[in-house]
Phi, psi and omega in degrees: 000138176299133184266008180293143177285348180275102187243025180254124175256119180266129181245118182289135177242139176197159180302143182071021170310131181282099190307317190286347191276342186242351188303311183298314183296313183297316181299314183288323177297314180299320180290342184248028168095000180274142173273126177263122178236131180267144189229128177240167172295329173224181176270007177293143178298148174247164176239125182282172177300326180282000177091004177282141176257123183230132174264126180300149177288326183202171179263161182300330179295340182265001182264131179236135182300323186293344180262000192247153172260338187192147167242123183247126181241118176268175173285164177189148178302334182295336181299333185251014182236015180151191181253021183303326185268003182305327178302331180288321177286331173295321176290328175299321177299318179296322177297311182297320179296332181269003179077024180254131184300144172235133178239123183230138181229147173059232185300334179295335177294325177294322175299318178294321180297318180294333180278355179083011183279349179252005183296326185230026178231136172303137185200171174218180182194204180294304174206158186297323185284344173295313178288326180300328181293346178280347183082013183287172186252014185256021183305322182289347179265359182290136181241128175282091180207163180296318180204149185226135171245127174232099183062245181264005182250130178239132177228153179202164176266165188300331184269010185235050180296332179286315176299319179303309180299317179305315181293324178294315181295326178290313182298323180273356178075021179293308172235152181220160170051232184301322182292316178300315180299320177295319178301314182294317180297325180292311187270340179263321187251357184057038180277103183298331180296335184285339182299318184298320179295313182296316182295320180296319180295320181291325177294319178297317179297319181294323179293317180297322180291332182280344182281000000 
């Protein structure tokens, strides 16, 4: 478990939020002591691609990197229809400058590209030409992989929410080594044998916390 006192993971909310892309990461972080707080440009409810209406906990203006463990940005149709979501990538820059992890998946990676945050960092996305269409300068840094971690930056494509979560859990030290591998094999590969490893680790963690 990460021993940092900063245990708040901020999840950005906006209309057409891609529901499936953050669920694994949010669930495991919440189960492991992180507070999940949702962040909008305003406090007005948003509607996800799946039709859920969610009211943000706070606005982006109230978020400070020094209080955070993570900023998570999912995909949304809005990333490709204008610059409405640019304030989130501007805040992502502030997080990275402060040494706080930023995790972006799907369309959010295009937002980071437009902000210039992928020009000199290894990264991935849905496909390379998706990011190339943004006009960014980081094409040579593109990696053909399910998910990529470069220091404090995590990127992934839309079809890889489990790999995305794995990189977040690894970066924050939630799971490590054999346990992290077991978690991934269970949720990505449906490997039943991995469940025993994960369950044993969770039981040991619970016993340690109760002592």
